MARDONU-16928 format. One record per residue (C-alpha): residue number from 1; residue in three letters; z, x, y. Coordinates in steps of 0.1 Angstrom, whole numbers, plus 2048, in hexadecimal, padded with zeros to 3 digits. Each point is the difference from the previous one (the first is absolute). Last residue first. Layout:
> NUM ALA Z X Y
...
***
This chain:
> 512 UNK 7AB E97 367
> 511 UNK 7F8 824 807
> 510 UNK 807 815 7E1
> 509 UNK 7FF 826 804
> 508 UNK 80E 813 7E2
> 507 UNK 80C 824 805
> 506 UNK 7FC 820 7EC
> 505 UNK 7DA 7FB 801
> 504 UNK 7ED 809 7E0
> 503 UNK 7DF 811 801
> 502 UNK 7E4 7FB 7E7
> 501 UNK 7DF 813 801
> 500 UNK 7E4 7F4 7E8
> 499 UNK 7F4 80E 7E0
> 498 UNK 7FD 7DE 7EF
> 497 UNK 816 80C 7E3
> 496 UNK 818 811 819
> 495 UNK 803 7E0 814
> 494 UNK 806 7EB 7E1
> 493 UNK 81B 818 7F4
> 492 UNK 811 7FE 822
> 491 UNK 7FF 7DA 7FF
> 490 UNK 80E 800 7DD
> 489 UNK 81C 817 80A
> 488 UNK 809 7E9 81E
> 487 UNK 802 7E2 7E9
> 486 UNK 826 7FC 804
> 485 UNK 7F7 7FE 825
> 484 UNK 812 814 81A
> 483 UNK 7E6 815 813
> 482 UNK 7F0 7F6 821
> 481 UNK 7DA 800 801
> 480 UNK 7E4 818 80B
> 479 UNK 7DE 800 7F0
> 478 UNK 7E3 818 7FF
> 477 UNK 7DC 7FC 7F1
> 476 UNK 7F8 7DC 80A
> 475 UNK 7DD 7F6 7F5
> 474 UNK 803 7DB 7FA
> 473 UNK 809 805 7DB
> 472 UNK 81D 816 80C
> 471 UNK 80D 7E5 816
> 470 UNK 7FE 7E5 7E5
> 469 UNK 812 818 7E8
> 468 UNK 81C 805 819
> 467 UNK 807 7DB 7FE
> 466 UNK 7FC 7FB 7DB
> 465 UNK 815 81F 7F7
> 464 UNK 821 7ED 800
> 463 UNK 81E 7FF 817
> 462 UNK 7ED 811 81C
> 461 UNK 81A 80D 818
> 460 UNK 806 7F2 823
> 459 UNK 7ED 802 822
> 458 UNK 7E0 80A 7EE
> 457 UNK 7E9 81A 80E
> 456 UNK 7DB 809 7F9
> 455 UNK 7E9 81D 804
> 454 UNK 7DA 802 800
> 453 UNK 7EF 822 802
> 452 UNK 7E7 807 81B
> 451 UNK 7DA 805 800
> 450 UNK 7F9 7E1 7EB
> 449 UNK 80A 7EA 81E
> 448 UNK 80E 7DD 7F8
> 447 UNK 803 7E9 81E
> 446 UNK 7E8 7E6 7F4
> 445 UNK 811 7E2 811
> 444 UNK 801 7EB 7E0
> 443 UNK 806 81E 7E9
> 442 UNK 81F 80C 812
> 441 UNK 80C 7DC 804
> 440 UNK 7FB 7F9 7DB
> 439 UNK 814 820 7F7
> 438 UNK 81D 7F7 817
> 437 UNK 800 7DC 7F3
> 436 UNK 7FF 80B 7DB
> 435 UNK 81D 818 806
> 434 UNK 815 7E5 811
> 433 UNK 7F9 7EA 7E2
> 432 UNK 80C 81B 7E8
> 431 UNK 820 803 815
> 430 UNK 807 7DB 7F9
> 429 UNK 815 7EB 818
> 428 UNK 7E6 809 81B
> 427 UNK 808 808 824
> 426 UNK 7E7 81C 804
> 425 UNK 7DE 80F 7F6
> 424 UNK 7EF 81A 817
> 423 UNK 7DF 812 7FB
> 422 UNK 7EE 81A 815
> 421 UNK 81E 810 812
> 420 UNK 7F7 81E 815
> 419 UNK 808 825 800
> 418 UNK 7E4 80B 7E9
> 417 UNK 804 7E5 7E6
> 416 UNK 81B 7E6 7FA
> 415 UNK 808 7E4 7E8
> 414 UNK 820 7EE 808
> 413 UNK 814 7E9 7E9
> 412 UNK 81D 7EA 809
> 411 UNK 817 7E8 7ED
> 410 UNK 80F 7FD 819
> 409 UNK 7F7 7F9 825
> 408 UNK 7F0 81E 80F
> 407 UNK 810 81A 816
> 406 UNK 80B 814 7E1
> 405 UNK 7DC 804 7F6
> 404 UNK 7F5 811 820
> 403 UNK 818 81D 7FB
> 402 UNK 7F5 802 7DB
> 401 UNK 7DB 802 80B
> 400 UNK 808 81D 818
> 399 UNK 816 812 7E7
> 398 UNK 7E4 7FD 7E6
> 397 UNK 7E6 80D 819
> 396 UNK 816 81E 809
> 395 UNK 804 808 7DA
> 394 UNK 7DA 7FF 7FC
> 393 UNK 7FB 818 81D
> 392 UNK 81B 817 7F4
> 391 UNK 7F0 801 7DE
> 390 UNK 80E 7EA 7E5
> 389 UNK 80C 80D 7DE
> 388 UNK 7F1 7F6 7DF
> 387 UNK 81A 7FF 7E4
> 386 UNK 810 7E1 810
> 385 UNK 824 7FD 80C
> 384 UNK 7FD 80C 824
> 383 UNK 820 7F8 812
> 382 UNK 804 7F1 822
> 381 UNK 81A 7FF 81D
> 380 UNK 7FD 826 803
> 379 UNK 7DC 7FC 80B
> 378 UNK 80C 7EF 820
> 377 UNK 802 7DB 809
> 376 UNK 813 7F5 820
> 375 UNK 819 7E5 7F5
> 374 UNK 7FA 7E1 814
> 373 UNK 80E 7E6 7E9
> 372 UNK 819 7F1 819
> 371 UNK 825 7FD 7F5
> 370 UNK 80A 7DF 7F1
> 369 UNK 80E 7DE 80A
> 368 UNK 7FD 7DE 7F0
> 367 UNK 80F 7E5 816
> 366 UNK 811 7DF 7F7
> 365 UNK 801 7DB 804
> 364 UNK 7E1 7FE 7EA
> 363 UNK 7EF 821 807
> 362 UNK 7F8 813 820
> 361 UNK 7F0 823 7FD
> 360 UNK 80F 81E 811
> 359 UNK 7F1 823 800
> 358 UNK 818 81B 80B
> 357 UNK 7FA 816 81D
> 356 UNK 7F5 824 7FB
> 355 UNK 7E5 800 81B
> 354 UNK 7DB 801 800
> 353 UNK 7F5 80B 822
> 352 UNK 7EE 7EA 81A
> 351 UNK 7FA 810 822
> 350 UNK 7DA 802 7FC
> 349 UNK 7FE 7DD 7F2
> 348 UNK 7EA 7F1 81C
> 347 UNK 7F6 7DE 7F5
> 346 UNK 7DF 7EE 80A
> 345 UNK 7FE 7DB 7F9
> 344 UNK 7DD 7F1 801
> 343 UNK 800 7DF 813
> 342 UNK 7EE 80E 81E
> 341 UNK 7E4 811 7ED
> 340 UNK 7EC 80E 81E
> 339 UNK 820 814 808
> 338 UNK 7F9 814 7E1
> 337 UNK 7E5 814 811
> 336 UNK 816 809 81E
> 335 UNK 81C 80A 7E9
> 334 UNK 7E9 817 7ED
> 333 UNK 7F4 811 820
> 332 UNK 824 805 80D
> 331 UNK 80C 812 7E0
> 330 UNK 817 7EC 7E8
> 329 UNK 822 80A 7F3
> 328 UNK 80D 809 7DE
> 327 UNK 7EC 7E2 7F2
> 326 UNK 803 7DC 7F4
> 325 UNK 7E4 7E7 801
> 324 UNK 809 7DC 7FB
> 323 UNK 7EF 7DF 7F4
> 322 UNK 7E0 811 7F6
> 321 UNK 7DC 7F4 801
> 320 UNK 7E6 81B 7FC
> 319 UNK 7E7 812 816
> 318 UNK 81B 80B 819
> 317 UNK 80F 817 7E5
> 316 UNK 7E0 815 801
> 315 UNK 800 802 826
> 314 UNK 825 808 800
> 313 UNK 7FB 81F 7EA
> 312 UNK 7E9 810 819
> 311 UNK 814 7F3 81E
> 310 UNK 81E 813 7F3
> 309 UNK 821 7F2 7F2
> 308 UNK 81C 819 7FD
> 307 UNK 80A 808 7DD
> 306 UNK 810 7F0 7E1
> 305 UNK 7E9 7E2 803
> 304 UNK 80D 7DE 7F4
> 303 UNK 7E6 7E5 7FB
> 302 UNK 80D 7DC 7FB
> 301 UNK 7EE 7E5 7EE
> 300 UNK 7E8 7E5 80A
> 299 UNK 7E4 80E 7E9
> 298 UNK 80F 81D 7EC
> 297 UNK 800 7EC 7E0
> 296 UNK 7DA 7FE 800
> 295 UNK 7FB 824 80B
> 294 UNK 813 80D 7E1
> 293 UNK 7FF 826 7FB
> 292 UNK 7E4 801 81A
> 291 UNK 819 7FA 81D
> 290 UNK 815 81E 7F7
> 289 UNK 7E1 816 7FD
> 288 UNK 7F3 7F4 822
> 287 UNK 822 807 810
> 286 UNK 801 823 7F1
> 285 UNK 7DC 807 80A
> 284 UNK 809 7F8 824
> 283 UNK 81F 817 7FF
> 282 UNK 7EE 81D 7EF
> 281 UNK 81C 812 7ED
> 280 UNK 801 7E6 7E4
> 279 UNK 821 7EF 7FA
> 278 UNK 7F4 7DE 7F4
> 277 UNK 810 7DF 7F7
> 276 UNK 7F2 7DE 7F6
> 275 UNK 80C 7DD 7F8
> 274 UNK 824 809 807
> 273 UNK 817 7E2 7F8
> 272 UNK 816 7F0 81B
> 271 UNK 7EA 7E0 801
> 270 UNK 7E2 816 808
> 269 UNK 803 824 80A
> 268 UNK 7E7 81B 809
> 267 UNK 80F 823 802
> 266 UNK 7EF 81E 811
> 265 UNK 809 824 7FE
> 264 UNK 806 820 814
> 263 UNK 815 80A 81E
> 262 UNK 81C 80E 7EA
> 261 UNK 7FA 7FB 7DB
> 260 UNK 808 7DC 7F3
> 259 UNK 823 7F3 7FF
> 258 UNK 7FD 7EE 821
> 257 UNK 7E2 7ED 7F3
> 256 UNK 813 7F1 7E3
> 255 UNK 81F 7F1 811
> 254 UNK 7EA 7FA 81E
> 253 UNK 7E8 7E9 7EC
> 252 UNK 81D 7EC 7F2
> 251 UNK 811 7FC 822
> 250 UNK 7E0 7F5 810
> 249 UNK 7FA 7E7 7E3
> 248 UNK 822 7F0 805
> 247 UNK 7FC 800 826
> 246 UNK 7DF 7EF 7FE
> 245 UNK 80D 7E6 7E6
> 244 UNK 81C 7F6 818
> 243 UNK 7E7 7FE 81C
> 242 UNK 7F8 818 81C
> 241 UNK 7F8 7F1 822
> 240 UNK 7DB 801 808
> 239 UNK 7EF 820 80B
> 238 UNK 808 820 813
> 237 UNK 816 81F 801
> 236 UNK 81B 7F6 7E8
> 235 UNK 819 81C 7FD
> 234 UNK 816 804 7E1
> 233 UNK 81C 816 80D
> 232 UNK 81B 7E5 803
> 231 UNK 818 811 818
> 230 UNK 824 7F6 7F8
> 229 UNK 7F9 805 7DB
> 228 UNK 80F 7E7 7E7
> 227 UNK 7E1 7EA 803
> 226 UNK 7FA 7DB 7FD
> 225 UNK 7E0 7EC 7FA
> 224 UNK 800 7DA 7FF
> 223 UNK 7F4 7E3 7EA
> 222 UNK 800 7DB 7FB
> 221 UNK 7EF 7F1 7E1
> 220 UNK 7E9 7E2 800
> 219 UNK 7E3 815 80C
> 218 UNK 802 819 7E3
> 217 UNK 80D 823 7FF
> 216 UNK 815 7F8 81E
> 215 UNK 7F7 7EE 81F
> 214 UNK 7F7 806 825
> 213 UNK 816 81F 7FF
> 212 UNK 820 806 814
> 211 UNK 7FF 824 80B
> 210 UNK 815 81F 801
> 209 UNK 822 7F1 7F8
> 208 UNK 81A 81C 7FC
> 207 UNK 810 80D 7E0
> 206 UNK 822 809 7F3
> 205 UNK 802 7F7 7DB
> 204 UNK 824 800 7F4
> 203 UNK 804 804 7DA
> 202 UNK 825 7FE 7F6
> 201 UNK 80E 813 7E2
> 200 UNK 7E9 81D 80A
> 199 UNK 7E2 80B 7EC
> 198 UNK 7F5 822 80D
> 197 UNK 823 80C 809
> 196 UNK 7F6 824 809
> 195 UNK 821 804 813
> 194 UNK 7ED 80A 81F
> 193 UNK 7E7 7E4 7FB
> 192 UNK 819 7E5 7FA
> 191 UNK 814 80B 81E
> 190 UNK 7E0 7FC 815
> 189 UNK 7F9 7DE 7F1
> 188 UNK 822 7F4 80B
> 187 UNK 7FB 80D 823
> 186 UNK 7DE 7F0 803
> 185 UNK 80E 7DF 7F1
> 184 UNK 81C 800 81A
> 183 UNK 7E6 803 81C
> 182 UNK 7EB 7E4 7F1
> 181 UNK 81D 7E9 7FC
> 180 UNK 80C 807 823
> 179 UNK 7DD 7F9 80F
> 178 UNK 7FB 7E1 7EA
> 177 UNK 822 7F3 80C
> 176 UNK 7F5 805 824
> 175 UNK 7DF 7EF 7FA
> 174 UNK 811 7E1 7F3
> 173 UNK 818 801 81D
> 172 UNK 7E4 804 819
> 171 UNK 7F0 7E0 7F2
> 170 UNK 822 7EE 804
> 169 UNK 803 80C 824
> 168 UNK 7DE 7F3 809
> 167 UNK 806 7DE 7F0
> 166 UNK 822 7FE 812
> 165 UNK 7EE 804 821
> 164 UNK 808 81C 819
> 163 UNK 811 803 822
> 162 UNK 7F9 813 820
> 161 UNK 7E9 7E7 811
> 160 UNK 7F4 7EF 7DF
> 159 UNK 7DB 80A 804
> 158 UNK 808 821 810
> 157 UNK 819 809 7E5
> 156 UNK 7E9 7F6 7E4
> 155 UNK 7E2 814 80E
> 154 UNK 816 81F 804
> 153 UNK 80E 7FC 7DD
> 152 UNK 7DC 7FD 7F2
> 151 UNK 7F7 820 813
> 150 UNK 81E 813 7F2
> 149 UNK 7FB 7F6 7DC
> 148 UNK 7E8 81D 7F8
> 147 UNK 81B 818 80B
> 146 UNK 815 7F8 7E1
> 145 UNK 821 7EF 7F7
> 144 UNK 807 7E6 81A
> 143 UNK 81D 7E9 7F9
> 142 UNK 808 7E1 816
> 141 UNK 822 7F0 7FB
> 140 UNK 80D 7DD 7FF
> 139 UNK 7F1 7EF 7E2
> 138 UNK 7F5 822 7F5
> 137 UNK 824 807 7F4
> 136 UNK 7F6 810 7E0
> 135 UNK 7E4 813 811
> 134 UNK 819 80E 81A
> 133 UNK 818 80D 7E6
> 132 UNK 7E5 80E 7EA
> 131 UNK 7F0 811 81D
> 130 UNK 820 810 80D
> 129 UNK 807 80D 7DD
> 128 UNK 7DD 80D 7FC
> 127 UNK 804 814 821
> 126 UNK 823 80D 7FA
> 125 UNK 7F9 810 7DE
> 124 UNK 7DF 813 804
> 123 UNK 7F9 819 7E5
> 122 UNK 7F1 81D 814
> 121 UNK 81F 816 7F9
> 120 UNK 7F8 7FD 7DB
> 119 UNK 7DD 80F 806
> 118 UNK 80E 81D 813
> 117 UNK 818 808 7E4
> 116 UNK 7E5 7FD 7E6
> 115 UNK 7E9 819 810
> 114 UNK 7DF 7F7 7F1
> 113 UNK 7F0 7FC 822
> 112 UNK 7E3 7F0 812
> 111 UNK 7F9 7E2 7E9
> 110 UNK 825 7F9 7F8
> 109 UNK 806 7FF 826
> 108 UNK 7E4 7E7 806
> 107 UNK 810 7E8 7E6
> 106 UNK 822 803 810
> 105 UNK 7F5 7FB 824
> 104 UNK 821 7F3 80E
> 103 UNK 7FE 7DB 805
> 102 UNK 7F3 7E8 81A
> 101 UNK 816 7EC 817
> 100 UNK 801 7E4 819
> 99 UNK 81D 7E8 7FC
> 98 UNK 804 7E1 816
> 97 UNK 81B 7E8 808
> 96 UNK 81E 816 7FF
> 95 UNK 81F 7EB 809
> 94 UNK 81E 810 810
> 93 UNK 822 808 7F1
> 92 UNK 821 7FB 813
> 91 UNK 813 7FC 7DF
> 90 UNK 80D 7DE 80B
> 89 UNK 7DE 7F6 80D
> 88 UNK 7EF 80B 7E0
> 87 UNK 81A 7EC 7EC
> 86 UNK 7FC 7E1 815
> 85 UNK 7DA 801 7FC
> 84 UNK 802 803 7DA
> 83 UNK 819 7E3 7FE
> 82 UNK 7E8 7EA 815
> 81 UNK 7E1 807 7EB
> 80 UNK 7E0 7F8 814
> 79 UNK 7FA 825 809
> 78 UNK 805 80B 7DC
> 77 UNK 80E 824 801
> 76 UNK 7EB 81A 7EF
> 75 UNK 7F2 815 81D
> 74 UNK 81E 804 816
> 73 UNK 816 803 7E1
> 72 UNK 7E9 81C 7F5
> 71 UNK 803 814 820
> 70 UNK 825 7FA 806
> 69 UNK 808 807 7DC
> 68 UNK 7F0 823 802
> 67 UNK 7E4 812 7EC
> 66 UNK 7EA 806 81F
> 65 UNK 807 825 803
> 64 UNK 80B 810 7DF
> 63 UNK 7EA 81B 7F3
> 62 UNK 7FD 80F 823
> 61 UNK 80F 822 7F7
> 60 UNK 81D 7EF 7ED
> 59 UNK 80B 7EC 81F
> 58 UNK 7F2 7EC 81D
> 57 UNK 81D 7F7 816
> 56 UNK 813 7DF 801
> 55 UNK 805 7EA 81E
> 54 UNK 7E6 7E8 7F0
> 53 UNK 7E9 7FC 81E
> 52 UNK 808 823 80D
> 51 UNK 7F8 80F 7DF
> 50 UNK 7E0 7EB 7FE
> 49 UNK 7F3 80E 821
> 48 UNK 7F9 7E5 81A
> 47 UNK 7DD 800 80F
> 46 UNK 7F0 7FE 822
> 45 UNK 7DB 808 800
> 44 UNK 7EE 81E 811
> 43 UNK 7EB 80D 7E3
> 42 UNK 818 81D 7FC
> 41 UNK 81C 7E7 7FB
> 40 UNK 7ED 7EE 7E4
> 39 UNK 7F8 822 7EF
> 38 UNK 824 80C 802
> 37 UNK 80D 7E0 7F0
> 36 UNK 7E5 802 7E5
> 35 UNK 80A 824 7F8
> 34 UNK 824 7F7 7F9
> 33 UNK 80B 7DD 806
> 32 UNK 7F6 7DE 80F
> 31 UNK 80B 7E1 812
> 30 UNK 7E9 7ED 818
> 29 UNK 809 7E2 814
> 28 UNK 7E4 7E6 803
> 27 UNK 7F8 7F7 824
> 26 UNK 7E0 7ED 7F7
> 25 UNK 7E9 818 812
> 24 UNK 814 81D 7F3
> 23 UNK 7F8 7F7 7DC
> 22 UNK 7DB 7FE 809
> 21 UNK 7FF 823 80F
> 20 UNK 814 80E 7E3
> 19 UNK 7E6 7F3 7E7
> 18 UNK 7E3 813 810
> 17 UNK 815 820 804
> 16 UNK 809 801 7DB
> 15 UNK 7DB 803 7F7
> 14 UNK 808 81E 7EA
> 13 UNK 825 807 7FA
> 12 UNK 7FD 803 7DA
> 11 UNK 824 806 7F4
> 10 UNK 80C 7E1 812
> 9 UNK 823 7F3 809
> 8 UNK 7FF 7E3 81A
> 7 UNK 81C 7E7 802
> 6 UNK 7F6 7E2 815
> 5 UNK 815 7E9 817
> 4 UNK 7FD 7DF 812
> 3 UNK 7E5 7EE 7EC
> 2 UNK 7FE 7DC 80D
> 1 UNK 806 7E5 7E7
***
């Protein structure tokens, strides 16, 4: 079936000239309105204005243009239905065989203004209605919803000499309904945000496919990565395609490294658990300290540097095997060095910022949703409960260790000293076992330095003294833990008897 007429109504008028040239080649009549009509005319193409086509003017300051029976009858009637054809002939309505549209930039408007009236005026009504009509009747009508489809349409028209295949129209219909669903979801989520409706009756997740992955967590699983940001800001500079596990580890590393002091700190992650963290001023020393915390676990892991990569640090990283290196940019010399390892993935995270999006975990025919645990720790979030009070330096070490601790799988224990982790225990059903693992790693890799005090953090309270006792016996002199146990007084008494510092956090930080 040859395309005889096309209605064009686009907010984004980019690449319009390329499509008009092809439509003219096949003598397709053009109908348009508003700014699109003016643009088509300015480009030197013939076009009928919608108001002339419908014999009805645009009204309500342009809010009503294409919402007319003649428009939607021309789209929706079934070409092989005799009664439909007779009715259109009786009404003197013409068929519309193609719709080309894209919507008012609602999302962009919300990003550049908080003016509610302006935002509301950028809710497109006519465009999505045209698209839904055309997509429903894809058996007879072509629907184009974004500039990225123009080239495919041109190829199709040229191949079929001014017509299109049913398979092509069906695919466009699927993409059209995805477009309207996404657009409506953006509007819905905007209203949820301004009304502070954090847990709406219906959860609509509006995301875009970034990449299909070779497989999921294991080879027999399928996987993909999606983002709700129009510009996915994780930039891969070199290396093999990222896997599901790579992404998982990258996200885990960034959720910690982006909470570290500006332009400082290194996080090494394996299976989403940090194996070493350091925030020393010297960038090279910081990496070496993070590595020394557990060099065995670091092998094949991910290194996330909260600073721009230099050649000096790159040379040290180059000596070991890592799957991914993440940094806030890479200088030219470091990139040149890393090119020798073609499979090594380099990720520029300089534009990544931790947002306030909710964390979603899939369950059995369900989702668990909660706000992200990225509270920025300050002294006011903690209470000193021991008789001995910490110095500022000790307090800073406790906050550092507690920040690392919440990034580990529960139950979690972190032993730290002089701005670096020296023993980490995580993911154990028993908190005492996590203490033992952290202590054993500290001893195994000989990280203890007699010149600095040892501090420790626990992601939840110690229900009995056995856990904190293990830490004290290993040389820990200051401990931070959340309050809330019925045994809190016993823990405080033990700390005072042992003459150690005990600080309670006002918040618990499980990470299951």
